[in-house]
C-alpha positions in Angstrom: 32.2 53.7 14.6 31.0 49.9 16.4 30.3 47.5 13.6 26.9 45.5 14.2 27.1 42.1 14.4 25.5 40.3 11.7 25.7 36.6 10.2 27.0 37.7 6.9 30.1 38.4 8.0 31.0 35.1 8.6 30.8 34.2 4.8 32.6 37.1 4.0 35.7 36.5 6.1 35.8 32.8 4.7 35.4 34.5 0.9 38.1 37.2 1.5 40.9 34.3 3.3 39.4 31.1 2.0 38.2 32.0 -1.3 39.7 29.1 -3.3 38.9 26.8 -0.9 36.6 24.1 -1.1 34.0 25.1 1.2 31.2 22.9 0.7 31.3 19.3 -0.5 27.6 17.9 -1.1 27.4 14.1 -2.7 29.1 14.6 -6.2 29.6 18.4 -5.9 31.8 20.5 -4.6 32.3 24.2 -4.6 34.6 26.5 -3.5 33.8 29.5 -0.7 33.9 32.1 -3.9 31.4 29.7 -5.7 29.1 29.3 -2.5 29.5 32.7 -2.5 28.4 33.3 -6.3 25.2 31.0 -5.2 24.0 33.1 -2.2 24.0 35.6 -4.7 22.5 34.4 -6.8 19.2 32.9 -4.5 19.5 36.6 -2.8 18.7 38.3 -6.1 15.5 35.7 -6.4 14.2 36.0 -3.3 14.4 39.8 -3.8 12.9 39.4 -7.5 9.6 37.4 -5.2 9.2 40.6 -3.4 10.9 39.2 0.1 11.3 41.9 2.4 13.3 43.1 5.2 11.8 40.7 8.4 9.4 38.4 5.8 10.0 34.7 7.1 11.2 32.3 4.8 11.2 28.5 5.5 13.0 25.0 4.4 12.3 21.9 4.8 15.3 20.3 3.9 17.8 17.4 5.0 21.6 18.2 5.5 22.3 19.7 1.6 24.1 22.8 -0.1 20.6 24.0 -0.8 20.3 24.2 3.0 23.6 25.6 3.6 23.0 28.4 1.4 19.6 29.7 2.3 21.1 30.9 5.7 23.1 33.2 4.1 20.8 34.1 0.7 18.0 34.7 2.8 20.0 37.5 5.6 21.2 39.3 2.6 18.0 40.3 2.0 16.7 40.7 5.8 14.7 38.3 5.8 14.3 35.3 9.0 15.2 31.7 8.5 12.7 29.0 9.6 13.9 25.5 8.8 11.7 23.4 9.5 12.3 19.2 11.3 12.3 17.1 8.5 10.2 14.6 10.5 6.9 16.5 11.5 3.3 15.4 9.8 2.0 17.5 7.5 -0.2 19.3 9.7 2.8 20.3 12.3 4.1 22.3 8.8 0.5 23.4 8.6 0.5 25.0 11.8 4.4 25.7 11.9 4.4 28.2 8.2 0.7 29.7 9.0 1.5 30.0 12.7 5.1 31.8 11.4 3.2 33.7 8.6 6.1 32.6 6.2 6.4 34.1 2.8 8.1 31.4 0.5 8.5 27.6 1.2 11.9 26.1 0.3 11.6 21.7 0.2 13.5 19.4 -1.4 11.7 16.9 -3.5 12.0 14.0 -1.3 10.0 15.8 1.1 7.6 18.1 -1.1 4.6 14.9 -0.4 4.1 15.9 3.6 3.6 20.1 2.4 1.6 19.3 -0.9 -0.9 17.5 1.6 -2.1 20.9 3.5 -0.2 23.5 0.9 -4.2 24.4 -0.2 -4.7 25.7 3.9 -1.4 27.6 4.0 -2.3 30.9 4.4 0.8 33.2 3.3 2.8 31.3 1.6 3.3 32.8 -1.7 5.7 30.1 -3.7 6.9 27.3 -3.0 10.3 25.7 -4.4 11.6 23.0 -4.8 14.9 21.1 -4.5 16.1 18.5 -7.0 12.6 18.5 -8.6 11.7 15.8 -10.6 7.6 15.5 -10.5 5.3 17.5 -12.7 3.9 19.9 -10.2 3.6 23.4 -11.0 6.0 24.5 -8.2 8.9 26.3 -9.3 12.4 24.0 -9.8 15.0 25.7 -7.7 18.3 25.1 -10.2 16.4 26.6 -13.0 15.2 29.4 -10.8 18.6 30.1 -9.6 20.4 30.5 -13.2 18.0 33.3 -13.6 20.0 35.5 -11.5 23.4 36.7 -11.6 26.3 35.6 -9.0 28.1 39.4 -8.5 27.9 41.1 -5.4 24.5 41.7 -4.2 23.0 44.9 -2.4 22.3 43.6 1.1 19.6 45.2 2.6 21.0 47.0 6.4 20.2 45.3 8.9 20.8 45.6 13.2 21.9 43.2 15.1 19.4 42.7 16.5 17.2 42.4 14.4 15.7 38.2 14.4 17.6 36.3 12.2 16.3 32.9 12.8 13.0 31.0 14.1 13.2 27.8 15.3 10.3 25.5 16.1 10.7 23.7 19.4 9.2 20.6 20.1 6.1 20.3 21.0 5.3 17.4 23.1 1.7 18.7 25.1 0.6 21.8 22.4 1.5 23.0 19.8 5.5 24.2 19.3 6.7 27.5 20.2 8.8 29.7 17.4 12.2 30.6 19.5 13.6 34.2 18.1 17.1 34.0 17.9 18.8 37.7 16.5 21.7 37.9 14.7 23.8 38.7 18.1 22.2 35.7 19.8 23.7 33.9 17.0 27.0 35.6 16.4 28.4 36.0 19.9 27.2 32.4 20.3 29.2 31.3 17.3 32.4 33.5 18.7 31.9 31.6 22.5 31.6 27.9 19.9 34.6 28.3 18.2 37.1 28.8 20.9 35.0 26.1 23.0 35.4 23.7 20.0 38.6 24.9 18.8 37.1 25.2 15.1 40.0 26.1 12.8 40.5 26.3 8.9 42.7 22.8 9.2 38.9 21.4 10.4 36.5 19.5 8.0 32.6 19.3 9.2 30.8 16.2 8.7 27.4 17.6 9.0 25.0 14.8 11.1 23.0 16.8 13.1 20.3 18.4 10.9 21.3 22.0 10.6 17.5 22.8 11.3 18.4 21.5 14.9 19.1 25.0 16.1 21.2 25.8 13.1 22.8 22.7 13.3 24.4 23.8 16.6 25.2 26.7 14.5 27.4 24.9 12.4 26.5 27.4 9.4 28.5 29.9 11.1 31.1 29.3 13.5 32.9 26.4 11.0 32.1 29.1 7.7 33.2 31.9 9.6 36.9 29.9 10.4 37.1 28.5 6.7 36.5 25.2 7.4 35.1 22.3 4.9 31.7 21.4 5.1 30.2 17.9 3.6 27.1 17.7 3.8 25.3 14.5 4.2 21.7 14.0 2.9 21.3 10.2 4.7 23.2 10.4 7.9 23.3 6.3 8.3 26.5 5.1 10.0 28.1 3.8 6.9 27.5 6.6 5.2 28.9 8.2 8.6 32.5 6.3 8.2 32.4 6.6 4.4 32.3 10.3 4.7 34.7 10.8 7.4 37.3 8.3 6.0 36.8 9.8 2.2 36.9 13.4 3.5 39.5 13.0 6.7 36.7 14.6 8.7 37.4 16.4 12.1 34.7 17.1 13.8 30.7 16.0 13.6 28.1 17.4 16.4 25.2 14.3 17.2 22.8 13.0 19.7 24.1 10.4 22.0 21.8 7.8 20.2 23.4 8.1 16.6 26.9 7.8 18.4 26.0 4.8 19.7 24.4 3.7 16.7 28.6 4.6 15.1 29.5 2.2 18.1 27.7 -1.0 17.4 28.1 -0.3 13.4 31.7 -0.4 14.1 31.2 -3.0 16.4 30.0 -5.5 13.6 31.6 -4.3 10.4 34.8 -2.9 11.8 35.1 -0.3 8.8 38.1 1.8 8.2 38.5 4.4 10.6 40.0 8.3 10.5 41.3 8.7 14.2 41.6 12.6 14.1 38.1 13.5 15.1 36.3 15.4 17.6 32.6 13.7 18.8 30.2 16.6 20.0 27.8 14.7 22.0 24.3 16.8 23.4 21.6 15.4 24.9 21.4 13.0 27.5 24.3 12.4 30.2 26.1 8.8 28.7 27.8 6.5 31.6 31.6 7.2 31.7 31.8 3.9 30.2 30.3 5.1 26.8 32.6 7.8 27.2 35.8 5.3 27.4 34.4 3.2 24.3 34.7 6.0 21.9 37.4 7.2 22.9 39.2 3.4 23.5 37.5 1.7 20.7 37.5 4.6 18.4 40.5 6.7 19.2 38.1 9.6 18.7 37.7 13.0 21.1 34.6 12.8 22.8 32.8 16.5 24.0 29.8 16.6 25.8 27.8 19.9 25.6 24.9 21.1 27.1 22.4 23.7 25.8 19.0 24.1 24.4 17.3 26.0 21.2 16.1 29.2 23.7 19.9 30.0 24.3 21.0 29.6 20.7 22.1 27.2 22.1 25.3 25.7 23.9 25.7 26.8 27.8 28.4 24.1 29.0 31.1 21.9 27.7 32.5 19.2 29.4 37.3 19.3 28.3 38.8 17.9 31.7 40.8 21.5 32.7 44.7 20.9 32.7 44.6 20.6 36.6 42.7 17.5 36.4 45.0 16.1 33.8 46.8 13.6 36.5 43.9 11.9 37.8 42.6 9.0 36.8 41.3 7.6 33.6 38.3 6.4 34.9 38.2 10.0 37.2 38.2 11.5 33.4 35.9 10.1 31.6 32.7 10.8 34.7 34.3 14.4 34.0 33.8 14.1 30.0 30.3 12.3 30.9 28.8 15.6 32.6 27.3 18.8 31.2 30.6 20.6 32.5 31.2 24.1 33.1 29.9 27.0 31.2 31.6 28.9 28.0 32.8 31.6 27.9 30.5 34.0 27.7 28.0 32.3 29.3 27.0 32.2 33.2 25.1 29.3 34.1 24.1 28.1 37.9 21.9 25.2 39.6 19.3 26.9 41.4 16.4 25.8 43.9 12.8 26.2 43.8 13.5 30.0 45.7 16.3 31.2 43.3 18.4 30.2 45.3 22.4 28.3 44.9 22.2 25.1 45.4 25.4 22.9 47.7 28.5 21.7 45.4 28.3 18.5 46.6 27.3 16.6 43.9 23.8 15.5 45.8 21.5 18.2 45.9 19.1 18.7 42.8 18.5 22.2 41.6 17.0 23.8 38.1 19.5 24.8 35.8 19.4 28.5 34.5 21.2 30.8 32.5 22.1 34.5 31.5 24.1 35.0 27.8 23.8 36.8 25.1 22.7 34.0 23.6 19.2 34.3 25.3 16.6 34.0 22.6 14.6 37.6 22.2 11.4 35.7 23.2 8.9 33.1 21.6 7.6 34.4 18.6 3.9 35.6 19.4 3.9 34.3 22.8 4.8 36.8 25.5 3.1 34.6 28.3 5.6 32.2 27.4 8.7 34.2 27.3 7.5 35.9 30.8 7.9 32.0 32.2 10.8 31.3 30.3 12.7 34.5 31.1 12.8 35.2 34.7 14.9 38.2 36.2 17.0 38.2 33.0 17.7 34.3 33.8 16.5 31.6 31.5 15.1 28.8 33.0 15.7 25.7 31.4 13.9 23.2 32.8 16.6 20.6 33.6 17.4 19.1 36.9 21.3 18.8 37.8 23.5 18.8 40.3 27.3 20.6 40.5 30.1 19.0 42.0 32.9 20.3 44.1 34.6 21.9 41.1 31.6 23.1 39.6 30.9 20.4 37.0 27.9 20.5 36.7 25.5 17.4 35.7 22.1 16.9 34.4 20.3 14.6 36.0 16.5 14.6 34.5 14.0 17.2 33.0 11.9 18.1 35.5 9.1 16.5 34.3 10.7 13.5 33.9 12.5 13.0 37.9 10.8 10.1 38.9 10.0 10.6 42.6 9.7 7.1 45.0 8.7 7.1 48.2 10.2 10.5 48.7 13.1 9.9 46.8 14.6 11.9 43.7 15.9 9.4 41.3 17.1 10.2 37.7 16.0 8.6 35.0 19.3 9.6 33.2 21.1 7.2 36.2 19.3 4.4 35.8 19.6 4.4 32.3 23.7 4.6 32.3 23.8 1.6 34.5 21.5 -0.3 32.3 23.4 0.3 28.9 26.0 -1.4 31.1 24.3 -4.5 30.4 26.2 -6.7 27.6 22.7 -7.4 26.0 21.0 -3.6 26.0 21.6 -1.8 22.7 18.9 1.2 23.8 17.6 2.1 27.5 15.0 4.3 28.2 13.4 5.0 31.7 10.3 6.6 32.8 7.9 7.0 35.9 4.7 4.7 36.5 2.4 4.7 39.2 3.1 2.2 42.0 0.8 1.2 44.9 3.5 1.3 47.8 6.0 4.2 46.2 3.8 6.0 44.0 6.3 5.6 41.7 9.3 3.3 40.4 11.2 3.5 37.1 10.4 1.1 34.6 12.6 0.8 31.1 11.6 0.4 27.4 14.9 -2.0 26.3 15.7 -2.4 22.7 18.4 -5.7 23.1 21.4 -6.3 20.5 20.5 -8.4 17.7 20.7 -12.4 18.5 21.1 -11.3 22.3 19.3 -13.1 25.3 17.7 -10.8 28.1 14.2 -11.6 30.5 12.7 -8.2 32.1 13.3 -10.6 35.3 16.9 -10.5 34.8 17.2 -7.0 34.0 16.0 -6.5 37.1 18.1 -8.1 39.0 20.8 -6.9 37.3 19.9 -3.4 38.1 19.7 -4.3 41.7 23.1 -5.1 41.3 23.9 -2.3 40.0 21.9 0.8 42.1 20.6 1.5 45.6 17.0 -0.7 45.7 14.8 2.1 45.3 16.2 3.1 41.8 16.3 -0.2 40.5 13.8 -0.9 38.1 10.9 -2.5 38.6 9.4 -3.3 35.5 10.8 -4.1 32.0 9.3 -3.5 28.2 11.3 -5.0 25.2 11.2 -2.8 22.0 12.4 -3.2 18.8 13.1 0.9 18.8 12.5 4.1 20.6 10.8 7.0 19.4 13.1 9.7 18.4 13.1 13.2 17.4 14.9 14.2 13.9 18.4 14.9 15.9 18.2 11.6 17.7 16.8 12.7 20.8 14.3 9.8 22.6 10.9 11.0 23.5 10.0 9.8 26.5 6.4 11.3 25.8 5.8 8.6 23.7 6.6 6.0 26.1 4.1 7.5 28.5 1.4 7.4 26.2 2.4 3.9 24.8 2.6 2.3 28.4 -0.7 3.4 29.4 -2.3 2.3 26.5 -1.0 -0.9 27.2 -0.9 -1.0 30.8 -1.3 -3.7 32.6 0.5 -5.5 29.7 3.6 -4.0 29.4 5.7 -5.1 33.0 5.3 -6.1 36.4 5.7 -4.2 39.4 7.7 -6.0 42.2 8.5 -4.6 45.4 
């Protein structure tokens, strides 16, 4: 008889083989896997007592906490669907997502409660709000007091099929309302098997939760690190000082984060020179970094750099970038270039780059096409949005909207989002490539490049720059620097200096806001040059 691939098996395995080992560290609290399992059973009993049934949506608005982590397993034991919410949205966003998902229960951290309190009277399906770390005198239930009512012994679980929806994850909306991505137990389970192999996850790992768990379940961290008996260290606040302190105190071995967060760590290390634990793998997803960035991480910090690629709709990871054994004798600069690419397909994933006719592009590192993928991790579809599902999944392939090249070794290099490609004088320009050059300037801390109108060329690159503290840099100096290091048609023609760049909760730069800011300040933000 086939055993269904359901996510509750991962915690079961941890309890069986690592029950007395520390499973979770959360601020000043520490729990073994057996103790975590007891809390999960209490949570499941509480949900059942509230009338939660199979298929009900249970929403979580919380930072990286013990309560967030145990939610994944407590929710699944009753057959319900986890709806993790981005903690950096606005009240109207939560109103839309909670009503659109038809969520029944909302768990919310005390610090974030005001964000939903403002719209709670407009929530149409939420029957109960339960507050983590409750301090206020609201009428909502206090999580700890509520949980303590229930027994820790084994819970009689709702029977699940591996094709049942496990997670409903809302993607960031840039031009409209966010879409709810339905990921099944099978999606998450097989993705976990592939990823734990690719990232070499083991029971010797201590995982520092930097990437938020709502971000595609923190790239599946609640699943594959739990299954392997690794120790979770939950960070409520993921600033550079806190991250370095946690890495050293708990002997961290692996972290996932966005490039902007890693950039902040490098800057903090330069200025503060904190103690450094060297046995660390950093897993990075987002814009492709310049090879010099990879070199700094591995030389200065002594950490192993692993670039990955994926999206919510594919559970999420499809590509990763370790240097394959046949290339280990290549010069270091070439190895760093390989590590900076999105890389090659993980086991269980098929990935290719195609032109507008669906044909694979030449593997010459020059031709540009769209990344498409198919795997057991590809979503079931968008919740209540069949039209968008059909647009995204065509002939069994998920169309990512990311544009890429493929080199002669089959390594995929993301060059831009479809909407971010700059077309200047008929030539395609990768904003990521331009940003990579700008990051080489010693005065540049952060860079983002967008297309802006140009009378002669149609569009040209315009840079938004955050300077390093106390650095001196002018627009003309940076334009000249880009012209020295890029083909002239790729060089920036204008620069706007800003205090910070708009980012998502996971640290990705939101270029849609930069475009809006540019148009609002048109004529003031920068100067075009031919």
